[in-house]
Biopython code that builds the backbone (N, CA, C, O; Angstrom):
import numpy as np
from Bio.PDB.StructureBuilder import StructureBuilder

atoms = [
    (1, "MET", "N", (38.595, 52.719, 134.662)),
    (1, "MET", "CA", (38.806, 53.877, 135.520)),
    (1, "MET", "C", (37.772, 54.944, 135.213)),
    (1, "MET", "O", (37.298, 55.082, 134.086)),
    (2, "ASP", "N", (37.441, 55.687, 136.245)),
    (2, "ASP", "CA", (36.477, 56.786, 136.152)),
    (2, "ASP", "C", (37.248, 58.078, 135.909)),
    (2, "ASP", "O", (38.247, 58.339, 136.578)),
    (3, "ASN", "N", (36.800, 58.872, 134.974)),
    (3, "ASN", "CA", (37.517, 60.114, 134.680)),
    (3, "ASN", "C", (36.755, 61.357, 135.144)),
    (3, "ASN", "O", (36.869, 62.420, 134.535)),
    (4, "ASP", "N", (35.986, 61.223, 136.213)),
    (4, "ASP", "CA", (35.258, 62.368, 136.779)),
    (4, "ASP", "C", (36.232, 63.212, 137.606)),
    (4, "ASP", "O", (36.272, 63.115, 138.832)),
    (5, "ILE", "N", (37.010, 64.036, 136.916)),
    (5, "ILE", "CA", (38.066, 64.828, 137.544)),
    (5, "ILE", "C", (37.509, 65.758, 138.609)),
    (5, "ILE", "O", (38.176, 66.002, 139.615)),
    (6, "LYS", "N", (36.310, 66.283, 138.418)),
    (6, "LYS", "CA", (35.716, 67.191, 139.406)),
    (6, "LYS", "C", (35.577, 66.491, 140.759)),
    (6, "LYS", "O", (35.900, 67.068, 141.798)),
    (7, "GLN", "N", (35.097, 65.257, 140.741)),
    (7, "GLN", "CA", (34.927, 64.495, 141.987)),
    (7, "GLN", "C", (36.278, 64.241, 142.652)),
    (7, "GLN", "O", (36.406, 64.386, 143.867)),
    (8, "TYR", "N", (37.278, 63.867, 141.871)),
    (8, "TYR", "CA", (38.601, 63.610, 142.431)),
    (8, "TYR", "C", (39.241, 64.879, 142.966)),
    (8, "TYR", "O", (39.919, 64.853, 143.994)),
    (9, "THR", "N", (39.030, 65.971, 142.282)),
    (9, "THR", "CA", (39.566, 67.256, 142.734)),
    (9, "THR", "C", (38.930, 67.651, 144.061)),
    (9, "THR", "O", (39.623, 68.095, 144.977)),
    (10, "GLU", "N", (37.625, 67.493, 144.167)),
    (10, "GLU", "CA", (36.908, 67.817, 145.411)),
    (10, "GLU", "C", (37.418, 66.990, 146.582)),
    (10, "GLU", "O", (37.653, 67.522, 147.667)),
    (11, "MET", "N", (37.589, 65.696, 146.365)),
    (11, "MET", "CA", (38.056, 64.828, 147.444)),
    (11, "MET", "C", (39.508, 65.118, 147.811)),
    (11, "MET", "O", (39.869, 65.065, 148.987)),
    (12, "SER", "N", (40.340, 65.422, 146.823)),
    (12, "SER", "CA", (41.741, 65.724, 147.140)),
    (12, "SER", "C", (41.846, 67.029, 147.918)),
    (12, "SER", "O", (42.705, 67.153, 148.790)),
    (13, "GLU", "N", (40.993, 68.002, 147.623)),
    (13, "GLU", "CA", (40.981, 69.254, 148.380)),
    (13, "GLU", "C", (40.531, 69.014, 149.825)),
    (13, "GLU", "O", (41.060, 69.629, 150.751)),
    (14, "CYS", "N", (39.577, 68.139, 150.013)),
    (14, "CYS", "CA", (39.119, 67.780, 151.361)),
    (14, "CYS", "C", (40.260, 67.125, 152.139)),
    (14, "CYS", "O", (40.488, 67.451, 153.304)),
    (15, "LEU", "N", (40.967, 66.213, 151.501)),
    (15, "LEU", "CA", (42.094, 65.546, 152.156)),
    (15, "LEU", "C", (43.216, 66.532, 152.473)),
    (15, "LEU", "O", (43.862, 66.418, 153.515)),
    (16, "LYS", "N", (43.452, 67.490, 151.593)),
    (16, "LYS", "CA", (44.458, 68.521, 151.863)),
    (16, "LYS", "C", (44.083, 69.334, 153.093)),
    (16, "LYS", "O", (44.941, 69.653, 153.917)),
    (17, "ALA", "N", (42.805, 69.668, 153.219)),
    (17, "ALA", "CA", (42.348, 70.442, 154.380)),
    (17, "ALA", "C", (42.549, 69.648, 155.668)),
    (17, "ALA", "O", (42.903, 70.215, 156.702)),
    (18, "LEU", "N", (42.324, 68.351, 155.607)),
    (18, "LEU", "CA", (42.490, 67.501, 156.788)),
    (18, "LEU", "C", (43.951, 67.161, 157.073)),
    (18, "LEU", "O", (44.267, 66.660, 158.152)),
    (19, "ALA", "N", (44.839, 67.425, 156.126)),
    (19, "ALA", "CA", (46.232, 67.018, 156.250)),
    (19, "ALA", "C", (47.017, 67.812, 157.289)),
    (19, "ALA", "O", (48.114, 67.401, 157.667)),
    (20, "HIS", "N", (46.493, 68.923, 157.755)),
    (20, "HIS", "CA", (47.191, 69.702, 158.779)),
    (20, "HIS", "C", (46.877, 69.114, 160.156)),
    (20, "HIS", "O", (45.712, 68.837, 160.443)),
    (21, "PRO", "N", (47.880, 68.917, 161.013)),
    (21, "PRO", "CA", (47.650, 68.277, 162.311)),
    (21, "PRO", "C", (46.625, 68.997, 163.187)),
    (21, "PRO", "O", (45.830, 68.346, 163.865)),
    (22, "VAL", "N", (46.632, 70.316, 163.183)),
    (22, "VAL", "CA", (45.673, 71.052, 164.021)),
    (22, "VAL", "C", (44.253, 70.869, 163.492)),
    (22, "VAL", "O", (43.322, 70.664, 164.271)),
    (23, "ARG", "N", (44.083, 70.941, 162.176)),
    (23, "ARG", "CA", (42.735, 70.759, 161.609)),
    (23, "ARG", "C", (42.252, 69.335, 161.829)),
    (23, "ARG", "O", (41.072, 69.115, 162.099)),
    (24, "LEU", "N", (43.143, 68.378, 161.716)),
    (24, "LEU", "CA", (42.782, 66.980, 161.970)),
    (24, "LEU", "C", (42.343, 66.808, 163.419)),
    (24, "LEU", "O", (41.363, 66.116, 163.696)),
    (25, "CYS", "N", (43.057, 67.429, 164.334)),
    (25, "CYS", "CA", (42.714, 67.376, 165.753)),
    (25, "CYS", "C", (41.363, 68.045, 166.016)),
    (25, "CYS", "O", (40.550, 67.519, 166.776)),
    (26, "ILE", "N", (41.124, 69.188, 165.400)),
    (26, "ILE", "CA", (39.856, 69.900, 165.568)),
    (26, "ILE", "C", (38.696, 69.026, 165.094)),
    (26, "ILE", "O", (37.702, 68.877, 165.803)),
    (27, "VAL", "N", (38.818, 68.455, 163.910)),
    (27, "VAL", "CA", (37.734, 67.629, 163.360)),
    (27, "VAL", "C", (37.494, 66.401, 164.228)),
    (27, "VAL", "O", (36.347, 66.060, 164.516)),
    (28, "ARG", "N", (38.556, 65.741, 164.642)),
    (28, "ARG", "CA", (38.406, 64.564, 165.507)),
    (28, "ARG", "C", (37.720, 64.949, 166.819)),
    (28, "ARG", "O", (36.838, 64.233, 167.293)),
    (29, "GLY", "N", (38.124, 66.075, 167.401)),
    (29, "GLY", "CA", (37.507, 66.543, 168.638)),
    (29, "GLY", "C", (36.045, 66.892, 168.462)),
    (29, "GLY", "O", (35.224, 66.581, 169.324)),
    (30, "LEU", "N", (35.710, 67.539, 167.348)),
    (30, "LEU", "CA", (34.306, 67.870, 167.086)),
    (30, "LEU", "C", (33.461, 66.618, 166.923)),
    (30, "LEU", "O", (32.328, 66.565, 167.400)),
    (31, "LEU", "N", (33.997, 65.628, 166.264)),
    (31, "LEU", "CA", (33.254, 64.373, 166.102)),
    (31, "LEU", "C", (33.040, 63.686, 167.448)),
    (31, "LEU", "O", (31.972, 63.129, 167.701)),
    (32, "ALA", "N", (34.045, 63.724, 168.302)),
    (32, "ALA", "CA", (33.934, 63.077, 169.616)),
    (32, "ALA", "C", (32.972, 63.827, 170.528)),
    (32, "ALA", "O", (32.192, 63.209, 171.252)),
    (33, "LYS", "N", (33.023, 65.156, 170.496)),
    (33, "LYS", "CA", (32.214, 65.977, 171.394)),
    (33, "LYS", "C", (30.847, 66.311, 170.816)),
    (33, "LYS", "O", (29.901, 66.554, 171.566)),
    (34, "GLY", "N", (30.732, 66.327, 169.507)),
    (34, "GLY", "CA", (29.469, 66.698, 168.866)),
    (34, "GLY", "C", (29.514, 68.118, 168.341)),
    (34, "GLY", "O", (29.283, 68.359, 167.156)),
    (35, "ASN", "N", (29.815, 69.065, 169.231)),
    (35, "ASN", "CA", (29.982, 70.464, 168.835)),
    (35, "ASN", "C", (30.692, 71.205, 169.951)),
    (35, "ASN", "O", (30.676, 70.771, 171.102)),
    (36, "CYS", "N", (31.308, 72.308, 169.615)),
    (36, "CYS", "CA", (31.927, 73.157, 170.631)),
    (36, "CYS", "C", (32.284, 74.509, 170.031)),
    (36, "CYS", "O", (32.198, 74.712, 168.820)),
    (37, "ASN", "N", (32.685, 75.426, 170.900)),
    (37, "ASN", "CA", (33.042, 76.770, 170.460)),
    (37, "ASN", "C", (34.561, 76.935, 170.434)),
    (37, "ASN", "O", (35.301, 76.053, 170.869)),
    (38, "VAL", "N", (35.010, 78.076, 169.918)),
    (38, "VAL", "CA", (36.442, 78.326, 169.773)),
    (38, "VAL", "C", (37.138, 78.381, 171.135)),
    (38, "VAL", "O", (38.269, 77.912, 171.265)),
    (39, "SER", "N", (36.487, 78.942, 172.139)),
    (39, "SER", "CA", (37.103, 79.038, 173.469)),
    (39, "SER", "C", (37.427, 77.657, 174.020)),
    (39, "SER", "O", (38.495, 77.454, 174.597)),
    (40, "TYR", "N", (36.518, 76.710, 173.847)),
    (40, "TYR", "CA", (36.758, 75.345, 174.312)),
    (40, "TYR", "C", (37.945, 74.739, 173.569)),
    (40, "TYR", "O", (38.811, 74.112, 174.179)),
    (41, "MET", "N", (37.982, 74.930, 172.242)),
    (41, "MET", "CA", (39.085, 74.400, 171.445)),
    (41, "MET", "C", (40.407, 75.030, 171.871)),
    (41, "MET", "O", (41.437, 74.358, 171.915)),
    (42, "GLN", "N", (40.372, 76.314, 172.181)),
    (42, "GLN", "CA", (41.579, 77.023, 172.603)),
    (42, "GLN", "C", (42.120, 76.425, 173.895)),
    (42, "GLN", "O", (43.328, 76.235, 174.031)),
    (43, "GLU", "N", (41.237, 76.128, 174.846)),
    (43, "GLU", "CA", (41.656, 75.516, 176.109)),
    (43, "GLU", "C", (42.268, 74.132, 175.869)),
    (43, "GLU", "O", (43.294, 73.788, 176.456)),
    (44, "CYS", "N", (41.632, 73.349, 175.003)),
    (44, "CYS", "CA", (42.107, 71.985, 174.746)),
    (44, "CYS", "C", (43.426, 71.958, 173.986)),
    (44, "CYS", "O", (44.311, 71.161, 174.295)),
    (45, "LEU", "N", (43.552, 72.825, 173.002)),
    (45, "LEU", "CA", (44.723, 72.788, 172.127)),
    (45, "LEU", "C", (45.880, 73.653, 172.612)),
    (45, "LEU", "O", (47.026, 73.441, 172.214)),
    (46, "GLY", "N", (45.582, 74.627, 173.469)),
    (46, "GLY", "CA", (46.631, 75.518, 173.955)),
    (46, "GLY", "C", (47.203, 76.409, 172.868)),
    (46, "GLY", "O", (48.376, 76.778, 172.911)),
    (47, "LEU", "N", (46.375, 76.752, 171.895)),
    (47, "LEU", "CA", (46.792, 77.617, 170.792)),
    (47, "LEU", "C", (46.024, 78.939, 170.859)),
    (47, "LEU", "O", (44.945, 78.997, 171.449)),
    (48, "PRO", "N", (46.571, 79.998, 170.260)),
    (48, "PRO", "CA", (45.845, 81.272, 170.239)),
    (48, "PRO", "C", (44.512, 81.149, 169.490)),
    (48, "PRO", "O", (44.388, 80.375, 168.541)),
    (49, "GLN", "N", (43.538, 81.914, 169.930)),
    (49, "GLN", "CA", (42.217, 81.885, 169.303)),
    (49, "GLN", "C", (42.303, 82.219, 167.819)),
    (49, "GLN", "O", (41.584, 81.635, 167.008)),
    (50, "SER", "N", (43.176, 83.152, 167.461)),
    (50, "SER", "CA", (43.296, 83.535, 166.050)),
    (50, "SER", "C", (43.774, 82.364, 165.190)),
    (50, "SER", "O", (43.326, 82.203, 164.055)),
    (51, "THR", "N", (44.667, 81.563, 165.719)),
    (51, "THR", "CA", (45.167, 80.396, 164.981)),
    (51, "THR", "C", (44.055, 79.385, 164.765)),
    (51, "THR", "O", (43.887, 78.862, 163.664)),
    (52, "ILE", "N", (43.299, 79.111, 165.813)),
    (52, "ILE", "CA", (42.192, 78.156, 165.711)),
    (52, "ILE", "C", (41.139, 78.679, 164.741)),
    (52, "ILE", "O", (40.602, 77.921, 163.933)),
    (53, "SER", "N", (40.845, 79.968, 164.821)),
    (53, "SER", "CA", (39.855, 80.566, 163.917)),
    (53, "SER", "C", (40.284, 80.448, 162.458)),
    (53, "SER", "O", (39.445, 80.216, 161.588)),
    (54, "GLN", "N", (41.572, 80.604, 162.178)),
    (54, "GLN", "CA", (42.065, 80.457, 160.806)),
    (54, "GLN", "C", (41.873, 79.030, 160.306)),
    (54, "GLN", "O", (41.477, 78.814, 159.160)),
    (55, "HIS", "N", (42.151, 78.069, 161.162)),
    (55, "HIS", "CA", (41.957, 76.673, 160.774)),
    (55, "HIS", "C", (40.474, 76.367, 160.580)),
    (55, "HIS", "O", (40.104, 75.658, 159.644)),
    (56, "LEU", "N", (39.633, 76.893, 161.448)),
    (56, "LEU", "CA", (38.188, 76.680, 161.309)),
    (56, "LEU", "C", (37.658, 77.309, 160.025)),
    (56, "LEU", "O", (36.777, 76.745, 159.376)),
    (57, "GLN", "N", (38.183, 78.461, 159.660)),
    (57, "GLN", "CA", (37.761, 79.105, 158.420)),
    (57, "GLN", "C", (38.096, 78.231, 157.218)),
    (57, "GLN", "O", (37.290, 78.113, 156.295)),
    (58, "LYS", "N", (39.264, 77.627, 157.221)),
    (58, "LYS", "CA", (39.646, 76.716, 156.134)),
    (58, "LYS", "C", (38.683, 75.531, 156.081)),
    (58, "LYS", "O", (38.232, 75.143, 155.004)),
    (59, "LEU", "N", (38.370, 74.960, 157.240)),
    (59, "LEU", "CA", (37.441, 73.827, 157.294)),
    (59, "LEU", "C", (36.040, 74.230, 156.852)),
    (59, "LEU", "O", (35.350, 73.451, 156.194)),
    (60, "ARG", "N", (35.615, 75.436, 157.207)),
    (60, "ARG", "CA", (34.301, 75.943, 156.768)),
    (60, "ARG", "C", (34.270, 76.153, 155.261)),
    (60, "ARG", "O", (33.299, 75.791, 154.596)),
    (61, "SER", "N", (35.336, 76.739, 154.725)),
    (61, "SER", "CA", (35.359, 77.026, 153.286)),
    (61, "SER", "C", (35.329, 75.739, 152.458)),
    (61, "SER", "O", (34.872, 75.744, 151.315)),
    (62, "MET", "N", (35.810, 74.652, 153.030)),
    (62, "MET", "CA", (35.794, 73.355, 152.351)),
    (62, "MET", "C", (34.485, 72.592, 152.593)),
    (62, "MET", "O", (34.280, 71.522, 152.021)),
    (63, "GLY", "N", (33.607, 73.133, 153.433)),
    (63, "GLY", "CA", (32.344, 72.465, 153.720)),
    (63, "GLY", "C", (32.476, 71.307, 154.692)),
    (63, "GLY", "O", (31.588, 70.461, 154.788)),
    (64, "ILE", "N", (33.588, 71.274, 155.411)),
    (64, "ILE", "CA", (33.820, 70.184, 156.362)),
    (64, "ILE", "C", (33.106, 70.451, 157.678)),
    (64, "ILE", "O", (32.541, 69.534, 158.274)),
    (65, "VAL", "N", (33.126, 71.701, 158.139)),
    (65, "VAL", "CA", (32.408, 72.065, 159.365)),
    (65, "VAL", "C", (31.401, 73.165, 159.048)),
    (65, "VAL", "O", (31.499, 73.860, 158.037)),
    (66, "GLU", "N", (30.439, 73.294, 159.941)),
    (66, "GLU", "CA", (29.454, 74.365, 159.838)),
    (66, "GLU", "C", (29.257, 74.989, 161.210)),
    (66, "GLU", "O", (29.656, 74.420, 162.226)),
    (67, "THR", "N", (28.641, 76.160, 161.230)),
    (67, "THR", "CA", (28.446, 76.871, 162.488)),
    (67, "THR", "C", (26.961, 76.992, 162.810)),
    (67, "THR", "O", (26.096, 76.945, 161.935)),
    (68, "GLU", "N", (26.711, 77.150, 164.093)),
    (68, "GLU", "CA", (25.364, 77.438, 164.589)),
    (68, "GLU", "C", (25.516, 78.465, 165.694)),
    (68, "GLU", "O", (26.279, 78.265, 166.639)),
    (69, "ARG", "N", (24.795, 79.551, 165.574)),
    (69, "ARG", "CA", (24.897, 80.633, 166.549)),
    (69, "ARG", "C", (23.870, 80.429, 167.668)),
    (69, "ARG", "O", (22.698, 80.152, 167.414)),
    (70, "HIS", "N", (24.337, 80.573, 168.906)),
    (70, "HIS", "CA", (23.495, 80.531, 170.107)),
    (70, "HIS", "C", (23.771, 81.820, 170.870)),
    (70, "HIS", "O", (24.671, 81.862, 171.708)),
    (71, "GLY", "N", (23.008, 82.867, 170.589)),
    (71, "GLY", "CA", (23.285, 84.171, 171.185)),
    (71, "GLY", "C", (24.605, 84.692, 170.660)),
    (71, "GLY", "O", (24.775, 84.842, 169.450)),
    (72, "LEU", "N", (25.538, 84.967, 171.549)),
    (72, "LEU", "CA", (26.858, 85.445, 171.140)),
    (72, "LEU", "C", (27.827, 84.307, 170.827)),
    (72, "LEU", "O", (28.892, 84.527, 170.250)),
    (73, "GLU", "N", (27.450, 83.098, 171.211)),
    (73, "GLU", "CA", (28.327, 81.941, 171.031)),
    (73, "GLU", "C", (28.123, 81.296, 169.660)),
    (73, "GLU", "O", (26.994, 81.115, 169.202)),
    (74, "VAL", "N", (29.232, 80.956, 169.023)),
    (74, "VAL", "CA", (29.205, 80.228, 167.754)),
    (74, "VAL", "C", (29.741, 78.832, 168.023)),
    (74, "VAL", "O", (30.862, 78.666, 168.502)),
    (75, "ARG", "N", (28.930, 77.836, 167.712)),
    (75, "ARG", "CA", (29.327, 76.451, 167.939)),
    (75, "ARG", "C", (29.586, 75.783, 166.587)),
    (75, "ARG", "O", (28.858, 76.002, 165.619)),
    (76, "TYR", "N", (30.631, 74.972, 166.546)),
    (76, "TYR", "CA", (31.040, 74.290, 165.318)),
    (76, "TYR", "C", (30.680, 72.818, 165.389)),
    (76, "TYR", "O", (30.772, 72.193, 166.445)),
    (77, "THR", "N", (30.267, 72.269, 164.252)),
    (77, "THR", "CA", (30.000, 70.836, 164.117)),
    (77, "THR", "C", (30.559, 70.364, 162.775)),
    (77, "THR", "O", (30.772, 71.164, 161.864)),
    (78, "VAL", "N", (30.791, 69.072, 162.666)),
    (78, "VAL", "CA", (31.236, 68.500, 161.395)),
    (78, "VAL", "C", (30.018, 68.347, 160.501)),
    (78, "VAL", "O", (29.018, 67.742, 160.888)),
    (79, "LYS", "N", (30.114, 68.897, 159.313)),
    (79, "LYS", "CA", (29.009, 68.908, 158.350)),
    (79, "LYS", "C", (29.087, 67.743, 157.365)),
    (79, "LYS", "O", (28.067, 67.137, 157.036)),
    (80, "ASP", "N", (30.281, 67.431, 156.900)),
    (80, "ASP", "CA", (30.472, 66.442, 155.839)),
    (80, "ASP", "C", (30.550, 65.038, 156.439)),
    (80, "ASP", "O", (31.514, 64.722, 157.137)),
    (81, "PRO", "N", (29.555, 64.195, 156.180)),
    (81, "PRO", "CA", (29.553, 62.852, 156.784)),
    (81, "PRO", "C", (30.704, 61.968, 156.310)),
    (81, "PRO", "O", (31.084, 61.028, 157.008)),
    (82, "ARG", "N", (31.260, 62.251, 155.149)),
    (82, "ARG", "CA", (32.392, 61.456, 154.657)),
    (82, "ARG", "C", (33.607, 61.628, 155.549)),
    (82, "ARG", "O", (34.430, 60.721, 155.670)),
    (83, "VAL", "N", (33.719, 62.788, 156.170)),
    (83, "VAL", "CA", (34.869, 63.079, 157.029)),
    (83, "VAL", "C", (34.875, 62.159, 158.245)),
    (83, "VAL", "O", (35.937, 61.730, 158.695)),
    (84, "LYS", "N", (33.697, 61.855, 158.776)),
    (84, "LYS", "CA", (33.621, 60.937, 159.924)),
    (84, "LYS", "C", (34.251, 59.592, 159.557)),
    (84, "LYS", "O", (35.018, 59.033, 160.342)),
    (85, "GLY", "N", (33.937, 59.080, 158.388)),
    (85, "GLY", "CA", (34.511, 57.814, 157.944)),
    (85, "GLY", "C", (36.020, 57.890, 157.787)),
    (85, "GLY", "O", (36.736, 56.948, 158.128)),
    (86, "ILE", "N", (36.503, 59.019, 157.268)),
    (86, "ILE", "CA", (37.949, 59.201, 157.101)),
    (86, "ILE", "C", (38.647, 59.183, 158.459)),
    (86, "ILE", "O", (39.670, 58.520, 158.628)),
    (87, "ILE", "N", (38.091, 59.914, 159.423)),
    (87, "ILE", "CA", (38.685, 59.986, 160.760)),
    (87, "ILE", "C", (38.661, 58.614, 161.434)),
    (87, "ILE", "O", (39.631, 58.217, 162.080)),
    (88, "GLU", "N", (37.555, 57.897, 161.281)),
    (88, "GLU", "CA", (37.475, 56.560, 161.876)),
    (88, "GLU", "C", (38.527, 55.627, 161.285)),
    (88, "GLU", "O", (39.107, 54.808, 161.998)),
    (89, "ILE", "N", (38.769, 55.748, 159.991)),
    (89, "ILE", "CA", (39.799, 54.914, 159.359)),
    (89, "ILE", "C", (41.187, 55.328, 159.842)),
    (89, "ILE", "O", (41.999, 54.476, 160.204)),
    (90, "PHE", "N", (41.462, 56.633, 159.851)),
    (90, "PHE", "CA", (42.779, 57.118, 160.278)),
    (90, "PHE", "C", (43.120, 56.673, 161.692)),
    (90, "PHE", "O", (44.240, 56.236, 161.955)),
    (91, "PHE", "N", (42.161, 56.783, 162.597)),
    (91, "PHE", "CA", (42.442, 56.533, 164.015)),
    (91, "PHE", "C", (41.950, 55.166, 164.484)),
    (91, "PHE", "O", (42.066, 54.840, 165.665)),
    (92, "GLN", "N", (41.409, 54.377, 163.582)),
    (92, "GLN", "CA", (40.920, 53.035, 163.880)),
    (92, "GLN", "C", (40.038, 53.014, 165.114)),
    (92, "GLN", "O", (40.225, 52.216, 166.032)),
    (93, "GLU", "N", (39.051, 53.936, 165.101)),
    (93, "GLU", "CA", (38.083, 54.006, 166.188)),
    (93, "GLU", "C", (36.740, 54.422, 165.631)),
    (93, "GLU", "O", (36.658, 55.084, 164.596)),
    (94, "GLU", "N", (35.701, 54.033, 166.320)),
    (94, "GLU", "CA", (34.358, 54.423, 165.905)),
    (94, "GLU", "C", (33.941, 55.629, 166.718)),
    (94, "GLU", "O", (34.007, 55.616, 167.948)),
    (95, "LEU", "N", (33.508, 56.676, 166.022)),
    (95, "LEU", "CA", (33.070, 57.904, 166.697)),
    (95, "LEU", "C", (31.567, 58.036, 166.656)),
    (95, "LEU", "O", (31.018, 59.008, 167.175)),
]
sb = StructureBuilder()
sb.init_structure("model")
sb.init_model(0)
sb.init_chain("A")
sb.init_seg("    ")
for serial, (resi, resn, name, xyz) in enumerate(atoms, 1):
    if name == "N":
        sb.init_residue(resn, " ", resi, " ")
    sb.init_atom(name, np.array(xyz, "f"), 0.0, 1.0, " ", f" {name:<3s}", serial, name[0])
structure = sb.get_structure()
């Protein structure tokens, strides 16, 4: 067995971030679409913008998603390539 606790802690924190249904949905949607803004996510999910922004902040703080600014618009993309593999395994689909 490997005792690299730092690596296991990092991965368990990533899994905890993905464990929320809304965050899982956001990440899956970003992988399918490539990138999008909060307004688009709000329309798709039917949730308040503040709720989506809170979930995105958690995903950003974990390094799962990143932002790119286009004028006033902020677009989100999945940053961590390991997450794509996790989502593909969870949903048994290739993205």
